C-alpha positions as CSV (number, residue, x, y, z in Angstrom):
1,M,7.0,13.3,18.3
2,S,11.2,13.0,20.2
3,L,12.7,9.9,21.7
4,S,14.1,10.3,25.4
5,P,17.8,10.0,25.4
6,E,17.5,6.8,26.8
7,R,15.8,5.3,23.9
8,L,17.7,6.8,21.3
9,N,20.4,4.9,23.3
10,R,18.6,2.0,23.0
11,F,18.0,2.2,19.3
12,A,21.0,3.8,18.3
13,R,21.9,0.7,16.1
14,H,18.8,1.2,14.0
15,I,19.2,5.1,14.2
16,I,22.6,4.8,12.3
17,L,21.1,2.5,9.6
18,P,20.6,5.7,6.5
19,E,17.9,3.2,5.1
20,L,16.3,3.8,8.6
21,G,17.1,6.8,10.5
22,G,15.2,8.9,13.3
23,A,12.4,9.3,11.5
24,G,12.0,5.3,10.8
25,Q,12.7,4.7,14.5
26,V,9.9,7.2,15.9
27,A,7.6,5.9,12.8
28,L,8.2,2.5,14.8
29,D,7.8,4.0,18.5
30,A,4.4,5.5,17.0
31,A,3.4,2.0,15.5
32,H,0.3,-0.1,16.5
33,V,0.5,-3.9,15.4
34,V,-1.8,-6.5,16.1
35,L,-0.6,-9.8,16.1
36,V,-2.7,-12.4,15.7
37,G,-1.5,-16.0,16.9
38,C,1.1,-16.2,20.0
39,G,2.5,-19.4,19.0
40,G,5.4,-20.6,16.2
41,I,5.7,-17.7,13.7
42,G,3.8,-15.3,16.8
43,S,6.6,-15.8,19.3
44,P,9.6,-14.9,16.9
45,A,7.7,-12.2,15.3
46,L,7.3,-10.6,18.8
47,Q,10.3,-11.2,19.6
48,Y,11.9,-8.9,16.9
49,L,8.6,-6.7,16.9
50,A,9.5,-5.7,20.5
51,G,12.9,-5.9,19.7
52,A,12.8,-3.1,17.2
53,G,10.9,-1.0,19.2
54,I,6.9,-0.7,18.0
55,G,4.9,1.1,20.6
56,R,1.7,-0.6,20.8
57,L,1.4,-4.2,20.5
58,T,-1.7,-6.0,20.6
59,L,-1.9,-10.1,21.3
60,I,-4.7,-12.4,20.2
61,D,-4.3,-15.6,21.2
62,D,-7.4,-17.9,22.5
63,D,-4.6,-21.1,23.6
64,V,-2.5,-22.2,26.4
65,V,1.1,-23.5,26.5
66,E,1.9,-27.0,26.2
67,D,4.8,-28.7,26.6
68,S,4.8,-29.3,23.0
69,N,5.3,-25.9,22.0
70,L,8.7,-25.5,23.8
71,Q,10.5,-26.6,20.9
72,R,9.6,-23.9,18.6
73,Q,7.4,-20.7,20.9
74,T,10.4,-19.4,21.8
75,V,8.9,-16.5,24.2
76,F,7.9,-19.7,26.3
77,T,9.5,-21.3,29.3
78,T,8.7,-25.1,31.0
79,A,7.4,-22.4,34.0
80,S,4.8,-20.8,31.8
81,L,2.8,-24.3,31.2
82,G,-1.0,-24.2,31.2
83,R,-0.8,-20.3,31.2
84,A,-2.9,-18.2,28.7
85,K,-0.6,-17.8,25.5
86,A,-1.3,-14.0,25.1
87,E,-1.0,-13.9,28.5
88,A,2.9,-15.3,29.0
89,A,4.0,-13.6,25.6
90,A,2.6,-10.2,27.3
91,D,4.6,-10.5,30.5
92,W,7.8,-11.5,28.2
93,V,7.3,-8.1,26.7
94,R,7.0,-6.4,29.7
95,A,9.8,-7.7,30.9
96,F,12.1,-7.2,28.1
97,D,11.0,-3.6,27.4
98,P,8.6,-2.4,29.8
99,A,8.3,1.1,27.6
100,L,6.2,-0.4,25.5
101,A,2.3,-0.7,25.5
102,V,0.9,-4.3,25.2
103,A,-2.6,-5.6,25.4
104,V,-3.7,-9.0,25.2
105,R,-7.1,-10.5,24.3
106,R,-7.4,-14.0,25.4
107,E,-10.2,-15.0,22.6
108,R,-10.4,-16.7,19.0
109,I,-10.8,-14.3,16.1
110,G,-13.5,-15.0,13.3
111,P,-15.6,-13.2,11.2
112,A,-18.2,-11.7,14.1
113,N,-15.2,-10.0,16.4
114,A,-12.0,-9.2,13.9
115,G,-13.3,-5.9,13.0
116,N,-13.5,-4.8,16.4
117,L,-10.3,-6.5,17.3
118,I,-7.4,-5.0,14.4
119,A,-8.8,-1.7,15.4
120,G,-6.4,1.1,15.0
121,A,-4.0,-0.9,13.7
122,T,-0.8,0.0,11.9
123,V,-0.7,-3.3,10.4
124,V,-1.7,-7.1,10.9
125,L,0.9,-9.9,11.3
126,D,-1.1,-13.2,11.4
127,G,0.7,-16.1,11.8
128,C,-2.1,-18.4,12.6
129,D,-2.9,-22.1,11.9
130,N,-6.1,-22.5,9.7
131,F,-7.5,-20.7,6.8
132,A,-10.5,-20.0,8.2
133,T,-9.2,-17.5,10.3
134,R,-6.9,-15.8,8.0
135,L,-9.6,-15.4,5.9
136,A,-11.5,-13.6,8.3
137,V,-8.2,-11.5,9.5
138,S,-8.0,-10.5,5.9
139,D,-11.3,-9.6,5.1
140,A,-11.4,-7.6,8.2
141,C,-8.4,-5.9,7.5
142,V,-9.6,-5.0,3.5
143,A,-13.0,-3.3,5.3
144,A,-10.7,-1.3,8.1
145,G,-8.2,-0.4,5.6
146,V,-5.2,-1.7,7.6
147,P,-2.4,-3.7,5.8
148,L,-1.9,-7.2,6.3
149,T,1.2,-9.3,7.1
150,S,0.4,-13.0,6.8
151,A,3.1,-15.6,7.2
152,A,2.4,-19.4,7.6
153,V,4.7,-22.4,7.7
154,G,3.8,-25.9,6.2
155,R,7.1,-28.5,7.5
156,F,9.6,-27.2,5.4
157,Q,8.2,-24.4,3.2
158,G,7.4,-21.1,4.5
159,Q,5.7,-18.0,3.0
160,V,5.6,-14.7,4.1
161,A,3.5,-11.5,2.0
162,N,2.7,-8.1,2.5
163,F,-1.2,-7.4,1.2
164,A,-3.2,-4.4,0.9
165,G,-6.4,-5.2,-0.8
166,H,-8.1,-2.0,0.7
167,L,-5.9,-0.4,-2.0
168,P,-6.9,0.2,-5.5
169,G,-5.4,-2.7,-7.7
170,Q,-3.7,-4.1,-4.7
171,S,-4.4,-7.9,-4.1
172,C,-5.9,-9.6,-0.3
173,Y,-5.3,-13.1,1.2
174,R,-8.3,-14.1,-0.1
175,C,-7.4,-13.4,-3.9
176,F,-4.4,-15.7,-3.1
177,V,-6.2,-19.0,-1.1
178,G,-9.7,-18.6,-2.8
179,D,-12.6,-19.2,-0.8
180,A,-12.2,-23.1,-0.8
181,F,-10.8,-22.4,3.0
182,D,-13.3,-20.8,4.4
183,A,-14.2,-23.9,6.8
184,E,-11.7,-24.9,9.6
185,D,-9.6,-27.4,7.8
186,C,-5.5,-27.5,7.2
187,D,-2.6,-29.2,7.7
188,T,-1.0,-28.8,11.3
189,C,2.6,-28.7,12.7
190,A,1.0,-31.9,15.3
191,A,0.6,-34.2,12.1
192,D,3.2,-33.4,9.9
193,G,6.2,-32.0,12.2
194,V,8.3,-28.5,12.0
195,L,11.6,-27.4,12.8
196,G,11.9,-24.9,15.9
197,A,14.4,-23.3,13.5
198,F,13.0,-22.9,10.5
199,V,9.7,-21.4,12.1
200,G,11.9,-18.9,13.7
201,M,13.6,-18.2,10.4
202,V,9.9,-17.6,9.1
203,G,8.7,-15.6,12.1
204,A,12.0,-13.1,11.9
205,F,11.3,-12.6,7.9
206,A,7.8,-11.7,8.9
207,A,8.3,-9.4,11.4
208,M,10.3,-7.6,8.9
209,H,8.2,-7.1,6.4
210,A,5.7,-6.1,8.9
211,I,8.2,-2.8,9.8
212,R,8.5,-2.4,5.9
213,V,4.9,-1.4,6.0
214,I,4.9,1.0,9.3
215,L,8.2,2.9,7.7
216,Q,6.7,3.2,4.4
217,G,6.7,7.3,4.2
218,H,8.9,7.4,6.2
219,A,12.5,5.5,5.6
220,T,13.9,3.6,2.4
221,L,13.7,0.6,3.9
222,G,9.7,1.3,4.1
223,D,9.1,-0.8,0.6
224,P,5.9,-3.0,2.0
225,Q,6.2,-5.2,-1.2
226,W,2.3,-5.7,-1.9
227,G,1.2,-8.7,-3.2
228,R,4.4,-10.3,-3.8
229,L,4.6,-14.0,-1.7
230,H,8.2,-15.1,-0.8
231,L,8.2,-18.9,-0.9
232,I,10.6,-20.0,1.5
233,D,12.6,-23.1,1.2
234,G,14.0,-24.4,4.3
235,L,15.8,-27.3,2.8
236,A,17.6,-25.9,0.2
237,P,17.5,-23.1,1.4
238,E,16.8,-20.6,-1.1
239,M,13.3,-18.3,-2.1
240,R,11.6,-17.4,-4.8
241,T,9.1,-15.0,-5.0
242,L,5.9,-14.6,-6.6
243,R,3.3,-12.0,-7.6
244,I,-0.9,-12.3,-6.3
245,A,-2.9,-11.0,-8.4
246,R,-6.0,-9.0,-7.6
247,D,-9.0,-11.5,-8.6
248,P,-11.8,-9.4,-10.0
249,E,-13.9,-11.3,-8.4
250,C,-12.7,-11.9,-4.8
251,K,-15.4,-11.2,-2.3
252,G,-13.2,-9.9,0.2
253,C,-11.7,-6.7,-2.0
254,S,-13.2,-6.6,-5.6
255,A,-15.6,-4.1,-4.1
256,R,-12.8,-1.6,-3.1
257,G,-11.9,-1.2,-7.1
């Protein structure tokens, strides 16, 4: 697979990076990222994934754009109000780079449909806003053998990690949070508030982390850092990293060995 002269020019600043190079850009072009949630994390993540030249994007979101979204959900404008988020986000991608393939899934992802929705993904980037959905996505990723980039924000704390629970000895997202959050309950930004710029910071970091997964084996940048949870303090600011060990009794990945 090769890139056209137009694509070579567009991504020239990538290609001259020794850590990425032409082979890395080709890998990005061939990748399929499934984005769960087009909101505060998903919007900036989508912008940088599209900017990186991810060749195929699937956008999953069942919500519509409201005016309170606009201070952090950066792919939307006042003209987007009332529209389905996934549709409006897909229109942004098409306007930004018509060469990218983008599919829309306007539905809520859960245990019954997660496997079908993530099928064929190179990596899934989950930026949704509840634990039940996150666990359903994680379990589906383990079952399908698809890596997961998980990103979350609570007030001024962000969390980003890559999980590969389908690989021997590697943890999954369920190893991190356990089973207590299978019900749909969690804090929300509507109740606790969130700073748009900080959400953008976490979303961009998540896009970078998904790119690491895609580039493994193709570029020196491709260190996926499996099971390393990056905790981002937006007030300090500072970041620290924890390693999430595989739970031998995890119902999501323990059968994988």
